[in-house]
C-alpha positions in Angstrom: 0.0 0.0 0.0 2.8 2.4 0.8 4.4 1.8 -2.6 1.0 2.5 -4.3 0.6 5.8 -2.4 4.2 6.7 -3.1 3.7 6.1 -6.9 0.4 8.1 -6.9 2.1 11.1 -5.3 4.5 11.2 -8.3 1.5 11.8 -10.7 0.3 15.2 -11.6 -2.7 16.4 -9.7 -4.8 18.9 -11.7 -7.2 21.3 -10.0 -9.3 24.3 -11.1 -8.7 27.3 -8.8 -12.3 28.4 -8.7 -14.1 25.1 -8.7 -11.8 22.8 -6.8 -10.4 25.3 -4.3 -12.6 28.4 -3.8 -16.1 26.7 -4.1 -15.0 23.8 -1.9 -13.1 26.0 0.6 -9.9 24.1 0.2 -7.6 27.2 -0.3 -5.5 26.3 2.7 -4.3 23.1 1.1 -1.9 25.4 -0.9 -2.2 29.0 0.2 -1.7 30.7 3.5 -2.8 34.0 2.1 -4.8 35.3 -0.9 -4.7 39.1 -1.5 -7.0 40.9 -4.1 -4.7 43.5 -5.7 -7.7 45.2 -7.3 -9.4 45.9 -4.0 -6.4 45.5 -1.6 -8.6 43.1 0.3 -7.2 40.1 2.1 -9.5 37.4 0.7 -8.1 34.4 2.6 -5.7 33.8 5.4 -4.9 30.6 7.3 -2.6 29.2 9.9 -3.7 25.7 9.2 -1.8 25.1 6.0 0.0 21.8 6.1 3.3 21.9 4.1 3.6 18.2 4.4 0.6 17.8 2.1 2.8 19.3 -0.7 5.9 17.2 0.0 6.9 14.7 -2.8 4.1 16.0 -5.0 3.4 18.4 -7.9 0.1 20.1 -8.7 -1.3 22.1 -11.6 -3.7 24.7 -10.4 -5.5 26.1 -13.4 -7.1 29.5 -14.1 -5.8 31.5 -11.2 -6.6 35.3 -11.9 -3.3 37.2 -11.6 -5.1 40.0 -9.7 -5.1 37.6 -6.8 -1.7 37.4 -5.1 -1.3 33.9 -3.7 1.2 33.1 -0.9 2.3 29.6 0.0 2.8 28.7 3.7 6.1 30.3 5.0 7.0 27.0 6.5 6.7 25.1 3.2 10.4 24.6 2.7 11.4 23.6 -0.8 7.9 24.1 -2.2 8.0 26.4 -5.2 5.6 27.8 -7.8 6.0 28.3 -11.5 3.4 30.6 -13.1 2.4 30.4 -16.7 0.2 33.1 -18.3 -2.7 31.7 -20.3 -5.7 33.7 -21.4 -6.9 37.3 -20.9 -9.8 37.8 -18.5 -12.2 40.7 -18.1 -13.5 42.3 -14.9 -15.7 45.1 -13.7 -14.4 46.9 -10.6 -17.4 48.3 -8.7 -15.6 49.9 -5.8 -16.2 53.5 -6.6 -19.9 53.1 -7.7 -22.9 53.4 -5.5 -25.5 52.8 -8.3 -26.0 51.2 -11.7 -26.5 54.7 -13.2 -23.2 55.9 -11.8 -21.4 53.0 -13.3 -23.1 53.3 -16.7 -22.6 57.0 -16.9 -18.8 56.7 -16.4 -18.0 53.4 -18.1 -20.5 53.2 -21.0 -20.8 55.7 -23.9 -23.9 57.7 -24.2 -24.8 56.0 -27.4 -24.6 52.6 -25.9 -26.5 53.7 -22.8 -29.2 55.0 -25.1 -29.3 51.6 -26.9 -29.5 49.7 -23.6 -32.4 51.9 -22.4 -34.2 51.5 -25.7 -33.9 47.7 -25.5 -35.0 47.7 -21.8 -38.1 49.8 -22.6 -39.0 47.6 -25.5 -38.7 44.4 -23.5 -40.8 45.8 -20.7 -43.4 47.0 -23.2 -43.5 44.0 -25.5 -43.1 41.1 -23.1 -43.7 42.6 -19.6 -41.1 40.1 -18.2 -40.3 39.4 -14.6 -36.7 39.4 -13.2 -35.5 37.2 -10.4 -32.1 36.7 -8.6 -31.9 33.4 -6.7 -29.4 33.8 -3.9 -29.9 31.7 -0.7 -33.4 30.7 -1.6 -34.7 28.5 -4.5 -37.2 25.7 -4.7 -36.2 22.4 -6.3 -39.0 22.9 -8.9 -37.6 26.3 -9.9 -34.1 25.0 -9.9 -34.9 22.0 -12.2 -36.8 24.2 -14.6 -33.9 26.8 -14.8 -31.2 24.2 -15.5 -33.3 22.3 -18.0 -34.0 25.5 -19.9 -30.4 26.7 -19.6 -29.1 23.5 -21.2 -31.6 23.6 -24.0 -31.0 27.3 -24.8 -27.2 26.8 -24.7 -27.4 23.8 -27.2 -29.7 25.8 -29.5 -27.4 28.8 -29.5 -24.3 26.6 -30.2 -26.2 24.8 -33.0 -26.9 28.2 -34.5 -23.2 29.2 -34.3 -22.0 25.7 -35.5 -19.8 25.7 -32.4 -19.3 23.8 -29.2 -18.6 24.9 -25.7 -17.0 22.6 -23.1 -19.5 23.8 -20.5 -21.9 21.2 -21.8 -19.4 18.5 -20.8 -19.8 19.7 -17.2 -23.6 20.2 -17.2 -24.3 17.2 -14.9 -21.6 18.2 -12.5 -22.9 21.8 -12.4 -26.5 20.6 -12.0 -25.6 18.4 -9.0 -23.5 21.1 -7.2 -25.2 24.4 -7.9 -28.4 23.9 -5.8 -26.4 23.7 -2.5 -24.1 26.5 -3.7 -27.2 28.8 -4.2 -28.7 27.8 -0.9 -25.4 28.6 1.0 -24.9 31.9 -1.0 -21.8 30.6 -2.8 -23.6 31.0 -6.1 -26.5 33.0 -7.6 -28.7 32.6 -10.6 -30.3 35.6 -12.4 -33.3 34.8 -14.6 -35.5 36.9 -16.9 -38.9 35.2 -17.3 -41.4 35.6 -20.1 -44.7 34.3 -18.7 -42.9 32.0 -16.2 -40.6 30.7 -18.8 -36.9 31.5 -18.6 -35.5 33.4 -21.6 -32.2 34.5 -20.1 -30.1 32.8 -17.4 -26.8 33.9 -15.8 -25.2 31.4 -13.4 -22.7 33.0 -11.1 -20.4 31.7 -8.4 -19.4 33.8 -5.4 -16.2 34.1 -3.4 -16.1 36.7 -0.7 -16.9 40.0 -2.5 -16.2 38.7 -6.0 -19.0 37.5 -8.3 -17.8 35.2 -11.1 -20.0 35.0 -14.2 -19.8 31.4 -15.1 -22.6 30.6 -17.6 -24.7 32.7 -19.9 -27.6 31.3 -21.9 -30.5 33.1 -23.6 -33.3 32.3 -25.9 -32.1 33.2 -29.4 -35.7 34.0 -30.5 -35.4 37.2 -28.3 -32.1 38.3 -29.9 -33.5 41.7 -30.9 -33.9 42.7 -27.3 -30.2 42.2 -26.4 -31.0 40.0 -23.4 -27.3 39.4 -22.6 -26.7 43.2 -22.1 -29.9 43.7 -20.2 -29.2 40.7 -17.9 -25.7 42.0 -17.2 -26.9 45.5 -16.3 -29.3 43.9 -13.8 -26.5 41.8 -12.3 -24.3 44.9 -12.0 -27.1 46.7 -10.2 -27.6 43.8 -7.8 -23.9 43.4 -7.2 -23.6 47.1 -6.3 -26.6 47.0 -4.0 -25.2 43.9 -2.3 -21.7 45.4 -1.7 -19.7 43.2 -4.2 -16.4 44.7 -5.2 -15.7 42.9 -8.5 -17.6 41.1 -11.2 -15.2 38.7 -12.9 -16.4 37.9 -16.4 -13.6 35.3 -17.0 -12.0 34.7 -20.4 -13.3 34.9 -23.9 -13.4 37.6 -26.5 -17.0 38.4 -26.4 -18.6 41.7 -27.5 -20.4 42.3 -24.2 -17.2 41.9 -22.2 -15.3 44.5 -24.2 -18.2 47.0 -23.8 -18.8 46.5 -20.1 -15.4 45.8 -18.6 -13.2 48.4 -16.9 -10.3 46.1 -16.3 -8.4 43.2 -17.8 -6.1 40.6 -16.2 -4.3 37.4 -17.1 -5.2 33.9 -16.0 -2.3 31.8 -14.8 -1.6 28.1 -14.4 0.4 27.5 -11.2 2.6 24.5 -11.0 3.2 24.0 -7.3 5.9 21.4 -6.7 8.4 20.0 -4.2 11.7 21.2 -5.6 13.7 19.0 -3.2 12.5 15.9 -5.0 14.6 15.6 -8.1 12.0 13.6 -10.2 9.2 16.0 -9.2 11.4 19.0 -10.0 12.3 17.6 -13.5 8.6 16.8 -14.3 7.5 20.3 -13.2 10.1 22.0 -15.4 9.1 19.8 -18.4 5.4 20.6 -17.8 6.1 24.3 -17.5 8.0 24.3 -20.8 5.2 22.5 -22.6 2.6 24.9 -21.3 4.6 28.0 -22.1 5.1 26.8 -25.7 1.4 26.0 -26.0 0.1 29.3 -24.8 2.6 31.4 -26.7 1.5 29.7 -29.9 -2.2 30.5 -29.3 -2.2 33.9 -30.9 -0.8 32.4 -34.2 -3.4 29.6 -34.1 -6.1 32.1 -33.5 -5.0 34.2 -36.5 -5.4 31.0 -38.6 -8.9 30.6 -37.2 -8.0 27.2 -35.9 -10.1 27.8 -32.7 -13.2 28.2 -34.9 -12.4 25.0 -36.8 -11.8 23.2 -33.6 -15.2 24.2 -32.1 -16.9 23.2 -35.3 -15.1 19.9 -35.2 -16.1 19.3 -31.6 -19.7 20.0 -32.5 -19.6 17.4 -35.2 -18.3 14.9 -32.7 -21.2 15.6 -30.4 -24.0 14.9 -32.9 -26.1 13.2 -30.2 -26.3 16.5 -28.3 -27.5 18.4 -31.4 -29.8 15.8 -32.9 -32.9 18.0 -32.3 -31.3 20.9 -34.2 -30.4 19.2 -37.4 -31.2 21.0 -40.7 -31.7 24.6 -41.5 -35.0 26.3 -40.4 -37.4 27.5 -43.1 -36.4 30.8 -44.8 -38.9 33.5 -44.1 -39.5 36.7 -46.0 -41.5 39.6 -44.6 -43.9 41.3 -47.0 -43.1 45.0 -47.1 -46.5 46.1 -48.4 -48.2 48.5 -46.0 -51.8 48.2 -45.0 -52.1 44.5 -45.4 -55.6 43.1 -44.9 -56.2 39.8 -43.1 -57.6 37.2 -45.6 -60.9 35.6 -44.8 -59.6 32.0 -45.0 -57.0 32.3 -42.2 -56.8 30.1 -39.2 -55.4 31.2 -35.9 -52.4 29.2 -34.7 -50.4 29.0 -31.5 -46.6 29.2 -31.5 -46.3 26.9 -28.6 -47.1 24.2 -31.2 -43.7 22.9 -32.4 -44.9 22.9 -36.0 -44.9 26.7 -35.9 -42.1 27.5 -33.5 -39.9 28.6 -36.4 -42.0 31.8 -36.4 -41.1 32.8 -32.9 -38.0 34.9 -33.7 -39.8 36.8 -36.4 -42.7 37.5 -34.0 -40.3 38.9 -31.4 -38.8 41.2 -34.1 -42.4 42.3 -35.0 -43.1 43.2 -31.4 -39.9 45.1 -31.0 -40.2 47.1 -34.2 -43.9 47.9 -33.9 -44.2 48.6 -30.2 -46.7 45.7 -29.8 -47.5 43.8 -26.6 -47.4 40.0 -27.1 -50.8 39.5 -25.6 -52.3 41.8 -28.2 -50.9 39.9 -31.2 -52.6 37.0 -32.9 -50.9 34.7 -35.4 -52.7 33.2 -38.4 -52.0 30.8 -41.2 -53.6 31.0 -44.7 -55.6 27.8 -45.4 -55.4 28.3 -49.2 -51.7 29.3 -49.1 -50.2 27.3 -46.1 -46.8 28.9 -46.6 -48.2 32.3 -45.7 -48.6 33.6 -42.2 -49.9 36.8 -40.6 -49.2 38.7 -37.3 -52.0 41.0 -36.4 -51.5 43.5 -33.5 -53.1 46.7 -32.4 -50.8 48.8 -34.5 -50.0 46.7 -37.6 -50.6 43.6 -39.6 -47.7 41.8 -41.2 -47.5 39.0 -43.7 -44.7 36.4 -43.6 -43.9 33.9 -46.4 -41.9 30.8 -46.4 -39.8 30.7 -49.5 -37.8 27.6 -48.7 -38.8 24.6 -46.5 
C-alpha cells in the first residue's frame, strides 16, 4: 500500500482554482494568504496550511486570476511555484460606484446607454417580463426548470453558431452542485422570465466580495432585445446593492465583455511542486516548458482561425447533443406592403405548437419594431396558401412567407 501511495504522489494532480479550491473552501491546502490586488482586500488567510501535504508531489492549479496574489505557507520549505500566463480575462471593478446609473454614466458611452435603455423599454413594453435573482433561496422545482432550460438554450445557440462549448461536458456536475451553492450563497442565478418561462439565465459563483459570471444562456428568439446586455446590467445593479467589489467575467473575446469591462487581467496556471524531490522538479520543469510553448502559440493559431475550426469539429463529434437541431430552419421573407388586410380564409395558430415555433424569432422582431405587446398579437396561417402567415397586432398587420422549406 505504501508503494502505491508513493507512486500516486508522483502523478500530476490537476485542479481548477475556482471550482476545486474556492467553491469547496480548500484554499489552505496550498495558500496561507490570498490578496486581491484590485481591492487591496485580504480574501483568505490561514494558519492551518499543512506543508507536508505538498511534499513529494506536484500540482497544476489552473485558471488563477493574476489580480489575486497567492502566498504559500512560509514553513513550506522547498515548495515552489512556477506561473504560466494563459488567457486574458475581463472584470468590472465596482468599488467607486454606488448605483448602476453611476457605473453606466462613467463606463459606457452615451450612445450605448441609449441603446440599452431602448432595449429595456421595448422588452418591458412587448413582453412585460419578470426578473429574479436566486441567492440563498430557491425551490427544487424552480431549480430544475432553470437548469433544463439553460441546457436547451445553450445547445440551441451553439447549433446556430455551429460551435461547441465545453460547459456542456460539465452540465451534470454543475447541475448536481449548484443547488447547494445557491442555498449557501456561494452562487447565484439571475433569470429573466417571459410568462414564467426562462428566456435569459446567468449562473454565477461567489467568493467573498467577488461575483464570477460562469454561464450565460438566452433564448435566441429574443435576440432583438439584447438579453445578454440587459441581464448584465441587472447583475451589476444587484452586485452594487449587495456590496460586491468585483464582477469577474472570465475569459473569452465576447462583445459584451469588451463593452462593459473596466479592467483586464491574465489567467495563470500555477505549477506547485516539491523542488527538493529531483524527479518531481524535473517533471515540473518539463510541464512548464510545454505549457509555455502551447500558450505562446495560441495567438498564431487564432490568426489562422483554428479555434473556430476546432469548435466546429467538436460540435460534429457531439451529434447526439445536437440531434434535435439538425437541418436549417425555413427561410422567411416579410412582405413589405403597407396596410395588409387579413384574408378571410386564415386560421389562428399557437406558436407553442412545435410545428410553428420557427415563427417565434420573427414574431419577437415584429413586437420590437412595432411597439406591440405580445398578448395583443394574434398569429394566423392562410388555409389556401399554407406557406403564408400573418401577425396582427393593435398597430400593424404583417405578412410572412416561407420561400424555402
